[in-house]
N, CA, C and O atoms as CSV, one atom per row, in Angstrom:
chain,resi,resn,atom,element,x,y,z
A,1,UNK,N,N,0.546,-1.538,-0.461
A,1,UNK,CA,C,-0.201,0.218,-0.054
A,1,UNK,C,C,1.256,0.799,0.267
A,1,UNK,O,O,1.989,0.427,-0.649
A,2,UNK,N,N,1.936,1.520,1.147
A,2,UNK,CA,C,2.918,2.153,1.037
A,2,UNK,C,C,3.724,3.021,-0.498
A,2,UNK,O,O,4.026,4.164,-0.843
A,3,UNK,N,N,3.784,1.765,-0.983
A,3,UNK,CA,C,4.356,1.865,-2.377
A,3,UNK,C,C,3.558,2.161,-3.545
A,3,UNK,O,O,4.009,2.818,-4.482
A,4,UNK,N,N,2.516,1.748,-3.518
A,4,UNK,CA,C,1.314,1.944,-3.933
A,4,UNK,C,C,1.051,3.902,-4.015
A,4,UNK,O,O,0.700,4.730,-4.856
A,5,UNK,N,N,1.476,3.876,-2.599
A,5,UNK,CA,C,0.529,5.601,-2.456
A,5,UNK,C,C,1.628,6.649,-2.846
A,5,UNK,O,O,1.458,7.868,-2.838
A,6,UNK,N,N,3.174,5.769,-3.307
A,6,UNK,CA,C,4.272,6.933,-3.258
A,6,UNK,C,C,4.239,6.935,-5.270
A,6,UNK,O,O,4.497,7.818,-6.087
A,7,UNK,N,N,3.883,5.785,-5.384
A,7,UNK,CA,C,3.243,6.199,-6.640
A,7,UNK,C,C,2.754,6.940,-7.620
A,7,UNK,O,O,3.002,7.389,-8.739
A,8,UNK,N,N,1.501,6.869,-6.280
A,8,UNK,CA,C,0.464,7.821,-7.025
A,8,UNK,C,C,1.265,9.068,-6.385
A,8,UNK,O,O,0.393,9.936,-6.359
A,9,UNK,N,N,2.460,9.649,-5.846
A,9,UNK,CA,C,2.066,10.815,-5.256
A,9,UNK,C,C,3.595,11.254,-6.434
A,9,UNK,O,O,4.041,12.328,-6.836
A,10,UNK,N,N,3.883,10.232,-6.587
A,10,UNK,CA,C,5.255,10.462,-7.865
A,10,UNK,C,C,4.385,10.876,-9.271
A,10,UNK,O,O,4.731,11.598,-10.206
A,11,UNK,N,N,3.474,10.336,-9.108
A,11,UNK,CA,C,2.790,10.852,-10.692
A,11,UNK,C,C,2.361,12.199,-10.755
A,11,UNK,O,O,2.288,12.875,-11.781
A,12,UNK,N,N,2.110,12.515,-9.722
A,12,UNK,CA,C,1.045,13.733,-9.173
A,12,UNK,C,C,2.314,15.029,-9.149
A,12,UNK,O,O,1.788,16.142,-9.167
A,13,UNK,N,N,3.655,15.064,-9.116
A,13,UNK,CA,C,4.830,15.542,-8.631
A,13,UNK,C,C,5.258,16.264,-10.587
A,13,UNK,O,O,5.483,15.605,-11.602
A,14,UNK,N,N,5.210,17.870,-10.391
A,14,UNK,CA,C,5.868,18.006,-11.967
A,14,UNK,C,C,7.339,17.218,-11.927
A,14,UNK,O,O,7.948,16.657,-11.016
A,15,UNK,N,N,7.614,17.431,-13.290
A,15,UNK,CA,C,8.279,16.791,-13.546
A,15,UNK,C,C,9.432,18.298,-13.146
A,15,UNK,O,O,9.380,19.528,-13.159
A,16,UNK,N,N,10.633,16.923,-12.742
A,16,UNK,CA,C,12.054,18.015,-12.488
A,16,UNK,C,C,13.103,17.984,-13.012
A,16,UNK,O,O,12.491,17.915,-14.078
A,17,UNK,N,N,14.007,17.969,-13.280
A,17,UNK,CA,C,15.184,18.837,-14.069
A,17,UNK,C,C,16.190,17.851,-13.728
A,17,UNK,O,O,16.294,17.550,-12.539
A,18,UNK,N,N,17.115,17.177,-14.773
A,18,UNK,CA,C,17.511,16.401,-13.871
A,18,UNK,C,C,19.319,16.476,-14.642
A,18,UNK,O,O,19.476,16.925,-15.777
A,19,UNK,N,N,20.085,16.147,-14.094
A,19,UNK,CA,C,21.758,16.994,-14.903
A,19,UNK,C,C,21.602,16.520,-16.287
A,19,UNK,O,O,21.958,17.341,-17.132
A,20,UNK,N,N,21.042,15.105,-16.840
A,20,UNK,CA,C,21.357,15.382,-18.520
A,20,UNK,C,C,20.197,14.509,-19.015
A,20,UNK,O,O,19.883,13.351,-19.292
A,21,UNK,N,N,19.665,16.021,-18.947
A,21,UNK,CA,C,18.545,16.216,-20.054
A,21,UNK,C,C,18.589,17.133,-20.962
A,21,UNK,O,O,19.584,17.857,-20.971
A,22,UNK,N,N,17.697,17.312,-21.804
A,22,UNK,CA,C,17.678,17.766,-22.402
A,22,UNK,C,C,16.954,19.279,-22.155
A,22,UNK,O,O,15.856,19.158,-21.612
A,23,UNK,N,N,17.379,20.801,-22.468
A,23,UNK,CA,C,16.997,21.734,-21.799
A,23,UNK,C,C,16.549,22.760,-22.760
A,23,UNK,O,O,17.551,22.849,-23.470
A,24,UNK,N,N,15.742,23.541,-23.209
A,24,UNK,CA,C,15.314,25.190,-23.299
A,24,UNK,C,C,15.391,26.414,-22.979
A,24,UNK,O,O,14.552,27.096,-22.391
A,25,UNK,N,N,16.711,26.788,-23.483
A,25,UNK,CA,C,17.507,28.202,-23.437
A,25,UNK,C,C,17.095,28.470,-24.196
A,25,UNK,O,O,16.733,27.657,-25.046
A,26,UNK,N,N,16.877,30.089,-24.341
A,26,UNK,CA,C,16.746,31.031,-25.813
A,26,UNK,C,C,16.442,30.723,-26.264
A,26,UNK,O,O,16.832,30.988,-27.402
A,27,UNK,N,N,15.324,29.728,-26.138
A,27,UNK,CA,C,14.463,29.236,-27.195
A,27,UNK,C,C,14.795,28.276,-27.841
A,27,UNK,O,O,13.985,27.851,-28.664
A,28,UNK,N,N,15.867,27.727,-27.715
A,28,UNK,CA,C,16.398,26.743,-28.726
A,28,UNK,C,C,16.916,25.275,-27.197
A,28,UNK,O,O,17.422,25.106,-26.087
A,29,UNK,N,N,16.239,24.609,-28.413
A,29,UNK,CA,C,16.826,22.993,-27.635
A,29,UNK,C,C,17.813,22.168,-27.677
A,29,UNK,O,O,18.059,21.459,-28.653
A,30,UNK,N,N,18.680,22.194,-26.269
A,30,UNK,CA,C,20.046,22.084,-26.099
A,30,UNK,C,C,20.200,20.675,-25.673
A,30,UNK,O,O,20.094,20.465,-24.465
A,31,UNK,N,N,20.379,19.899,-26.281
A,31,UNK,CA,C,20.786,18.556,-25.637
A,31,UNK,C,C,21.898,18.538,-25.345
A,31,UNK,O,O,22.634,18.581,-26.331
A,32,UNK,N,N,22.651,18.470,-23.930
A,32,UNK,CA,C,24.026,18.963,-23.309
A,32,UNK,C,C,23.755,17.952,-21.637
A,32,UNK,O,O,22.850,18.116,-20.819
A,33,UNK,N,N,24.780,17.049,-21.601
A,33,UNK,CA,C,24.842,16.740,-20.040
A,33,UNK,C,C,25.927,17.529,-19.071
A,33,UNK,O,O,27.027,18.001,-19.357
A,34,UNK,N,N,25.155,17.492,-17.727
A,34,UNK,CA,C,25.097,18.461,-17.101
A,34,UNK,C,C,26.286,17.811,-16.382
A,34,UNK,O,O,25.830,16.829,-15.796
A,35,UNK,N,N,27.958,17.940,-16.101
A,35,UNK,CA,C,28.386,17.054,-15.385
A,35,UNK,C,C,29.366,17.797,-14.463
A,35,UNK,O,O,29.074,17.610,-13.282
A,36,UNK,N,N,30.162,18.379,-14.598
A,36,UNK,CA,C,30.872,19.508,-14.176
A,36,UNK,C,C,30.543,21.076,-13.197
A,36,UNK,O,O,29.483,21.701,-13.177
A,37,UNK,N,N,31.762,21.387,-12.492
A,37,UNK,CA,C,31.090,22.408,-11.746
A,37,UNK,C,C,31.522,23.824,-13.047
A,37,UNK,O,O,31.570,25.023,-12.770
A,38,UNK,N,N,31.762,23.248,-14.331
A,38,UNK,CA,C,31.722,24.625,-14.757
A,38,UNK,C,C,30.760,24.613,-15.743
A,38,UNK,O,O,30.362,25.678,-16.215
A,39,UNK,N,N,30.263,23.379,-16.179
A,39,UNK,CA,C,28.766,23.111,-16.531
A,39,UNK,C,C,27.523,24.061,-15.369
A,39,UNK,O,O,26.462,24.576,-15.720
A,40,UNK,N,N,27.940,24.043,-14.401
A,40,UNK,CA,C,27.058,24.292,-13.038
A,40,UNK,C,C,27.012,25.963,-12.954
A,40,UNK,O,O,26.180,26.694,-12.417
A,41,UNK,N,N,28.495,26.347,-13.856
A,41,UNK,CA,C,28.879,28.226,-13.725
A,41,UNK,C,C,27.990,28.644,-14.912
A,41,UNK,O,O,27.301,29.664,-14.895
A,42,UNK,N,N,28.064,27.685,-16.060
A,42,UNK,CA,C,27.168,28.132,-17.325
A,42,UNK,C,C,25.987,27.845,-16.775
A,42,UNK,O,O,25.594,28.797,-17.451
A,43,UNK,N,N,25.040,27.478,-16.222
A,43,UNK,CA,C,23.771,27.217,-15.928
A,43,UNK,C,C,24.024,28.610,-14.831
A,43,UNK,O,O,23.775,29.665,-15.413
A,44,UNK,N,N,24.467,28.793,-13.368
A,44,UNK,CA,C,24.273,30.127,-13.083
A,44,UNK,C,C,24.272,31.588,-13.786
A,44,UNK,O,O,23.740,32.690,-13.646
A,45,UNK,N,N,25.351,30.805,-14.771
A,45,UNK,CA,C,25.260,32.593,-15.953
A,45,UNK,C,C,24.094,32.747,-16.477
A,45,UNK,O,O,23.474,33.808,-16.412
A,46,UNK,N,N,23.492,31.244,-17.302
A,46,UNK,CA,C,22.366,31.625,-17.992
A,46,UNK,C,C,21.318,32.072,-17.141
A,46,UNK,O,O,20.966,33.239,-17.312
A,47,UNK,N,N,20.749,31.421,-16.278
A,47,UNK,CA,C,20.058,32.341,-15.063
A,47,UNK,C,C,19.874,33.290,-14.275
A,47,UNK,O,O,18.961,33.737,-13.581
A,48,UNK,N,N,20.498,33.424,-14.418
A,48,UNK,CA,C,21.537,35.021,-13.786
A,48,UNK,C,C,20.793,35.906,-15.570
A,48,UNK,O,O,19.768,36.522,-15.276
A,49,UNK,N,N,20.999,35.984,-16.551
A,49,UNK,CA,C,21.069,36.266,-17.887
A,49,UNK,C,C,19.387,36.295,-17.997
A,49,UNK,O,O,19.093,36.815,-19.074
A,50,UNK,N,N,18.597,36.038,-17.496
A,50,UNK,CA,C,18.012,35.740,-18.108
A,50,UNK,C,C,16.754,34.075,-19.131
A,50,UNK,O,O,15.580,33.810,-19.391
A,51,UNK,N,N,18.358,33.429,-19.318
A,51,UNK,CA,C,17.989,33.023,-20.459
A,51,UNK,C,C,17.969,31.305,-20.023
A,51,UNK,O,O,18.507,30.406,-20.669
A,52,UNK,N,N,17.133,31.150,-18.658
A,52,UNK,CA,C,17.077,29.554,-18.738
A,52,UNK,C,C,15.884,30.344,-16.912
A,52,UNK,O,O,16.028,31.168,-16.009
A,53,UNK,N,N,14.932,29.411,-17.367
A,53,UNK,CA,C,14.513,29.349,-15.915
A,53,UNK,C,C,15.175,28.714,-14.464
A,53,UNK,O,O,15.651,27.582,-14.379
A,54,UNK,N,N,15.105,29.590,-13.475
A,54,UNK,CA,C,16.007,29.888,-12.585
A,54,UNK,C,C,15.532,28.587,-11.210
A,54,UNK,O,O,16.197,28.138,-10.276
A,55,UNK,N,N,13.914,28.281,-11.723
A,55,UNK,CA,C,13.952,26.732,-11.086
A,55,UNK,C,C,14.478,25.343,-11.776
A,55,UNK,O,O,14.693,24.274,-11.206
A,56,UNK,N,N,14.593,25.595,-12.874
A,56,UNK,CA,C,14.819,24.460,-14.287
A,56,UNK,C,C,17.017,24.478,-13.862
A,56,UNK,O,O,17.978,23.719,-13.744
A,57,UNK,N,N,16.768,25.417,-13.827
A,57,UNK,CA,C,18.116,25.803,-14.200
A,57,UNK,C,C,18.826,25.421,-12.906
A,57,UNK,O,O,20.007,25.111,-13.063
A,58,UNK,N,N,18.040,25.350,-10.823
A,58,UNK,CA,C,18.573,25.025,-10.204
A,58,UNK,C,C,18.579,23.354,-9.951
A,58,UNK,O,O,19.545,22.768,-9.462
A,59,UNK,N,N,17.501,22.786,-10.312
A,59,UNK,CA,C,17.146,21.027,-10.483
A,59,UNK,C,C,18.225,21.048,-11.321
A,59,UNK,O,O,18.995,21.268,-10.386
A,60,UNK,N,N,19.222,20.998,-12.615
A,60,UNK,CA,C,20.100,21.247,-12.857
A,60,UNK,C,C,21.586,20.949,-12.317
A,60,UNK,O,O,22.270,19.936,-12.457
A,61,UNK,N,N,21.940,22.490,-11.472
A,61,UNK,CA,C,22.819,22.674,-10.460
A,61,UNK,C,C,22.989,21.233,-9.587
A,61,UNK,O,O,23.952,20.467,-9.575
A,62,UNK,N,N,21.701,21.144,-8.859
A,62,UNK,CA,C,21.409,20.213,-7.884
A,62,UNK,C,C,22.036,18.527,-8.548
A,62,UNK,O,O,22.797,17.740,-7.986
A,63,UNK,N,N,21.598,18.451,-9.444
A,63,UNK,CA,C,22.106,17.177,-10.283
A,63,UNK,C,C,23.719,17.281,-10.535
A,63,UNK,O,O,24.720,16.567,-10.583
A,64,UNK,N,N,23.477,18.082,-10.612
A,64,UNK,CA,C,25.530,17.988,-10.943
A,64,UNK,C,C,26.144,18.232,-9.444
A,64,UNK,O,O,27.266,18.014,-8.988
A,65,UNK,N,N,25.059,18.723,-8.914
A,65,UNK,CA,C,26.270,18.546,-7.088
A,65,UNK,C,C,26.410,16.670,-6.680
A,65,UNK,O,O,27.095,15.972,-5.932
A,66,UNK,N,N,25.502,16.505,-7.511
A,66,UNK,CA,C,25.240,15.146,-6.644
A,66,UNK,C,C,26.537,13.937,-7.325
A,66,UNK,O,O,27.365,13.145,-6.874
A,67,UNK,N,N,25.970,14.510,-8.884
A,67,UNK,CA,C,27.042,14.415,-9.673
A,67,UNK,C,C,28.848,14.293,-8.828
A,67,UNK,O,O,29.646,13.356,-8.794
A,68,UNK,N,N,28.881,15.036,-8.525
A,68,UNK,CA,C,30.064,15.512,-8.015
A,68,UNK,C,C,30.009,14.642,-6.678
A,68,UNK,O,O,30.918,13.826,-6.828
A,69,UNK,N,N,29.519,14.452,-5.689
A,69,UNK,CA,C,29.852,13.994,-4.508
A,69,UNK,C,C,29.278,14.776,-3.366
A,69,UNK,O,O,29.443,14.532,-2.170
A,70,UNK,N,N,28.259,16.196,-4.142
A,70,UNK,CA,C,27.640,16.984,-3.182
A,70,UNK,C,C,29.064,17.806,-2.653
A,70,UNK,O,O,29.744,17.576,-1.652
A,71,UNK,N,N,29.213,18.673,-3.538
A,71,UNK,CA,C,30.364,20.300,-2.510
A,71,UNK,C,C,29.552,20.704,-2.079
A,71,UNK,O,O,28.377,20.725,-2.444
A,72,UNK,N,N,30.032,21.090,-1.237
A,72,UNK,CA,C,29.472,22.264,-0.108
A,72,UNK,C,C,29.204,23.953,-0.950
A,72,UNK,O,O,28.503,24.933,-0.698
A,73,UNK,N,N,30.198,23.585,-2.032
A,73,UNK,CA,C,29.850,25.011,-3.108
A,73,UNK,C,C,28.311,25.133,-3.610
A,73,UNK,O,O,27.581,26.123,-3.583
A,74,UNK,N,N,27.964,23.433,-4.216
A,74,UNK,CA,C,26.407,23.451,-5.068
A,74,UNK,C,C,25.187,23.412,-3.541
A,74,UNK,O,O,23.996,23.725,-3.562
A,75,UNK,N,N,26.104,22.862,-2.197
A,75,UNK,CA,C,25.150,22.680,-1.626
A,75,UNK,C,C,23.459,23.553,-1.877
A,75,UNK,O,O,22.394,23.304,-2.442
A,76,UNK,N,N,24.041,24.623,-1.091
A,76,UNK,CA,C,22.507,25.228,-1.365
A,76,UNK,C,C,21.391,25.296,-2.686
A,76,UNK,O,O,20.344,25.944,-2.662
A,77,UNK,N,N,21.965,24.323,-4.032
A,77,UNK,CA,C,20.896,24.415,-5.306
A,77,UNK,C,C,20.170,23.187,-4.160
A,77,UNK,O,O,19.106,22.960,-3.583
A,78,UNK,N,N,21.785,22.530,-4.334
A,78,UNK,CA,C,20.433,20.920,-4.121
A,78,UNK,C,C,19.225,21.385,-3.294
A,78,UNK,O,O,18.120,21.050,-3.722
A,79,UNK,N,N,19.294,22.222,-1.997
A,79,UNK,CA,C,18.734,22.545,-0.771
A,79,UNK,C,C,16.982,22.607,-1.585
A,79,UNK,O,O,15.895,22.029,-1.600
A,80,UNK,N,N,17.906,24.016,-2.300
A,80,UNK,CA,C,16.609,25.043,-2.943
A,80,UNK,C,C,16.018,23.412,-3.843
A,80,UNK,O,O,14.853,23.148,-3.546
A,81,UNK,N,N,16.512,22.647,-4.586
A,81,UNK,CA,C,15.746,21.953,-5.686
A,81,UNK,C,C,14.894,21.009,-4.888
A,81,UNK,O,O,13.953,20.361,-5.346
A,82,UNK,N,N,15.387,20.995,-3.456
A,82,UNK,CA,C,14.644,19.806,-3.074
A,82,UNK,C,C,13.472,20.583,-2.372
A,82,UNK,O,O,12.378,20.088,-2.097
A,83,UNK,N,N,13.898,21.978,-2.104
A,83,UNK,CA,C,12.029,22.756,-1.501
A,83,UNK,C,C,11.027,23.544,-2.085
A,83,UNK,O,O,10.088,24.187,-1.617
A,84,UNK,N,N,11.740,23.202,-4.009
A,84,UNK,CA,C,10.696,24.305,-4.224
A,84,UNK,C,C,9.910,23.265,-4.866
A,84,UNK,O,O,10.082,23.296,-6.085
A,85,UNK,N,N,9.197,22.454,-4.527
A,85,UNK,CA,C,8.371,21.188,-5.125
A,85,UNK,C,C,7.723,20.640,-3.942
A,85,UNK,O,O,8.578,19.959,-3.375
A,86,UNK,N,N,6.627,20.604,-3.291
A,86,UNK,CA,C,6.299,19.217,-2.585
A,86,UNK,C,C,5.999,20.314,-1.076
A,86,UNK,O,O,5.373,19.791,-0.155
A,87,UNK,N,N,6.422,21.646,-0.925
A,87,UNK,CA,C,6.503,22.136,0.467
A,87,UNK,C,C,5.784,23.698,0.657
A,87,UNK,O,O,5.992,24.726,1.302
A,88,UNK,N,N,4.403,22.951,-0.749
A,88,UNK,CA,C,3.692,24.372,-0.536
A,88,UNK,C,C,3.088,24.552,1.161
A,88,UNK,O,O,3.428,25.400,1.987
A,89,UNK,N,N,2.360,23.734,1.266
A,89,UNK,CA,C,1.917,23.238,2.852
A,89,UNK,C,C,3.012,23.884,3.656
A,89,UNK,O,O,2.651,23.823,4.832
A,90,UNK,N,N,3.828,24.295,3.593
A,90,UNK,CA,C,5.083,24.900,4.722
A,90,UNK,C,C,4.772,27.126,4.006
A,90,UNK,O,O,5.294,28.210,4.271
A,91,UNK,N,N,3.662,26.628,3.091
A,91,UNK,CA,C,4.363,28.246,1.837
A,91,UNK,C,C,5.262,28.087,1.216
A,91,UNK,O,O,5.210,29.040,0.439
A,92,UNK,N,N,6.537,27.253,0.856
A,92,UNK,CA,C,7.521,27.295,0.098
A,92,UNK,C,C,7.520,26.336,-1.452
A,92,UNK,O,O,7.797,25.153,-1.648
A,93,UNK,N,N,7.069,27.462,-2.421
A,93,UNK,CA,C,6.760,27.279,-3.545
A,93,UNK,C,C,7.953,27.297,-4.661
A,93,UNK,O,O,8.892,27.789,-4.034
A,94,UNK,N,N,8.291,27.093,-5.635
A,94,UNK,CA,C,9.126,27.101,-6.554
A,94,UNK,C,C,9.204,28.978,-6.988
A,94,UNK,O,O,10.164,29.748,-7.009
A,95,UNK,N,N,7.483,29.225,-7.339
A,95,UNK,CA,C,8.144,30.846,-7.116
A,95,UNK,C,C,9.024,31.538,-6.191
A,95,UNK,O,O,10.019,32.224,-6.425
A,96,UNK,N,N,8.089,31.015,-4.358
A,96,UNK,CA,C,9.069,31.930,-3.759
A,96,UNK,C,C,10.760,31.174,-3.555
A,96,UNK,O,O,11.750,31.764,-3.123
A,97,UNK,N,N,10.715,30.316,-3.827
A,97,UNK,CA,C,12.619,30.407,-3.754
A,97,UNK,C,C,13.575,31.156,-5.324
A,97,UNK,O,O,14.615,31.784,-5.522
A,98,UNK,N,N,12.769,30.759,-5.896
A,98,UNK,CA,C,13.514,31.690,-6.968
A,98,UNK,C,C,14.752,33.000,-6.489
A,98,UNK,O,O,15.923,32.915,-6.859
A,99,UNK,N,N,14.166,34.314,-5.512
A,99,UNK,CA,C,15.540,35.247,-5.394
A,99,UNK,C,C,16.575,34.350,-4.477
A,99,UNK,O,O,17.696,34.812,-4.263
A,100,UNK,N,N,16.284,33.355,-4.057
A,100,UNK,CA,C,17.364,32.640,-3.198
A,100,UNK,C,C,18.075,32.022,-4.574
A,100,UNK,O,O,19.257,32.280,-4.799
A,101,UNK,N,N,17.148,31.040,-5.649
A,101,UNK,CA,C,17.891,30.881,-6.307
A,101,UNK,C,C,19.240,31.404,-7.136
A,101,UNK,O,O,20.302,30.984,-7.597
A,102,UNK,N,N,18.306,32.832,-6.973
A,102,UNK,CA,C,19.202,34.123,-7.976
A,102,UNK,C,C,20.404,33.971,-6.835
A,102,UNK,O,O,21.538,33.682,-7.217
A,103,UNK,N,N,20.156,34.149,-5.597
A,103,UNK,CA,C,21.788,34.581,-4.842
A,103,UNK,C,C,22.474,33.636,-4.896
A,103,UNK,O,O,23.688,33.611,-5.097
A,104,UNK,N,N,21.574,32.540,-4.677
A,104,UNK,CA,C,22.814,31.358,-4.986
A,104,UNK,C,C,23.556,31.451,-6.229
A,104,UNK,O,O,24.725,31.148,-5.991
A,105,UNK,N,N,23.328,31.832,-7.857
A,105,UNK,CA,C,24.007,31.619,-8.269
A,105,UNK,C,C,24.782,32.771,-8.728
A,105,UNK,O,O,25.493,32.497,-9.695
A,106,UNK,N,N,24.844,33.804,-8.379
A,106,UNK,CA,C,25.651,35.520,-8.255
A,106,UNK,C,C,27.093,34.833,-6.986
A,106,UNK,O,O,28.287,35.127,-7.043
A,107,UNK,N,N,26.480,33.993,-6.072
A,107,UNK,CA,C,27.513,33.654,-4.296
A,107,UNK,C,C,28.106,32.881,-5.199
A,107,UNK,O,O,29.311,33.088,-5.053
A,108,UNK,N,N,27.808,31.464,-6.757
A,108,UNK,CA,C,28.333,30.418,-6.808
A,108,UNK,C,C,29.437,31.071,-8.051
A,108,UNK,O,O,30.513,30.483,-8.157
A,109,UNK,N,N,29.237,31.977,-8.752
A,109,UNK,CA,C,30.013,32.626,-10.184
A,109,UNK,C,C,31.004,33.686,-9.291
A,109,UNK,O,O,32.104,33.946,-9.778
A,110,UNK,N,N,30.696,34.185,-8.232
A,110,UNK,CA,C,31.842,34.827,-6.883
A,110,UNK,C,C,32.947,34.365,-6.830
A,110,UNK,O,O,34.071,34.562,-7.291
A,111,UNK,N,N,31.979,33.141,-5.620
A,111,UNK,CA,C,33.411,31.978,-5.549
A,111,UNK,C,C,34.075,31.135,-6.003
A,111,UNK,O,O,35.182,30.681,-5.714
A,112,UNK,N,N,33.232,30.892,-6.871
A,112,UNK,CA,C,33.851,29.993,-7.612
A,112,UNK,C,C,35.423,30.413,-9.449
A,112,UNK,O,O,36.072,29.781,-10.284
A,113,UNK,N,N,35.118,32.097,-8.924
A,113,UNK,CA,C,35.426,33.181,-10.580
A,113,UNK,C,C,37.632,32.876,-9.785
A,113,UNK,O,O,38.582,33.356,-10.402
């Protein structure tokens, strides 16, 4: 019963970005594997430039963080990626996470420069 309930919940959740998905950025379909710190920084730049949806970018950077063994420099993205969905009952939504995602992008680019 718990497994069936979990599957039903998963079916209702919005699709989440993974670190190896096709991304629509700047109106172009870009197929790319996202797996390095350089890729994370590139996504952060695209988010800040308004070329990529912040919530999608956050999910991509979180996926990169998983691939890289959870580096501290990407921990905020992993937290925000988790928080942006399924926490509406706590007042946390994808939209409310955007300012924090933008700040995390700025911090990533500053600390990795």
